[in-house]
N, C-alpha and C positions, 0 to 999 in steps of 0.2 A: 768647709761647713762646721757650723757651732756643735753638731754631734761628734766630731772627733774628739773635742776636748774632754767631755765627760767619759768617754769612750776609753779613754786612756789615763784616766785617774785624776785630772785636773777639774777642781771646782770652779763652777762659773758663775759670776755676779753680773748682774744687768741692772743698769739705770733705768728706773721705771720711766722718768719724764725726761730726761734729758739724754738726747744721744750725741756724743762729740762729732763735730764736723772737722774740727781743725785743733790741732795742740802744739803751741810753742814751749820753748825751753824758757823764755822770759816773761814777765806777766805783761800782756797786753792791755788790761786795765790800768796797771799803773803807769804804763807807758803813755796811754792816751789820756790820762790826768795829769801829765807832765812830769811824773817822778823821773828823778835823775839817777838814784840808785836802785835798780830793778831787783838786784840782789837782796836786798833788805828794804823793801816797799813796807807802806804803811797799812797795807792789806785792805785797799779799798773796795776788794770784791767781798768783803763781809757784809758791807752796807748797799752796793750798787752792782747792777748787771744793766747792760746796754743793749738795746733792740737795734737790729740792722736788717736789711733785705738783700738778697741775691739778686741783682739787677737782671740776670739773664733768666734765671728761674723762676723769680718771684716767690722765693721760699724766706720766712722770716727765720732769723737766727738771733742768737743771743751771745754777746761777748760777755763771758765771767771769769775773772783771772786771766789764766794763761789758756783758756779754751774757748772754741766758738761751739755752740751747742744749738742743736734743733729741738724744740720742746715737743713733746708728743702727751696726749693725755690718754694713757693705757686703758683698756677694756677689759673686764675680767676674763672672757674667752681667750684676749690674746696672752693675758699671764698664764693661763691655763695651758695654752700650747707651748709657753716657754718651759714650765714645770715638765712637761712630756718629752721634752728635747734634753733634760738632764740640767737646767739651771737652777742651781742650788741656792739661790739668793737674790733677792731684789733689792736696790739699793733706792731709797726713799731720800731726796735732796731736801734739805733745809736751806732758807736763804732767800735772797731777793729774786733768785733765777724761777723759783716755783712759787714764791710767795707764802710758803709754809714756814712758820716762824715760832711755833709753840708745839709743846708737847700735845695738846689738845688737838692741833689739827693735824699731827702726825696719825694720832689715834683715829681721828675721824676719817682719813683717807685708808688707813689699813682697814676700817670697818667698811668702808664702801669698796674696796677692791675685794674684799672677801664675801661680800653679800652676792 
C-alpha cells in the first residue's frame, strides 16, 4: 500500500501524467530507431515519443526512452487524494510525451491543477 511508505519516513513522488507500465535497462527508443550503441545513444527521447496500443486491452501506451507509459490527465480531486495519502511531490514531465515544452506551459498546468 502507498500508505506504508510515508508512514515509515519515506517521501513519495508521483508522476502526474505518465504512469510507467514497463521499464528496461537499455533504451527501447534508440533500439527502435536502429542505434547500435545503446549505452551511449543520441538521446532520441529528447525529441520523440512513440504511441502504441495494447492489442488485448485496447489501452494506448507510449514508448519514451527506456520506458513504456500510460498517460493520464489528472484531476484536482485525484491530486488532493494523493496529498491525503502522504505523497510529498508531484512530478510534471516536460517533453514529447506530454507536449509540455516551455516554462509557461508548466506554469499553466500548475495553475490548472491548483484551481
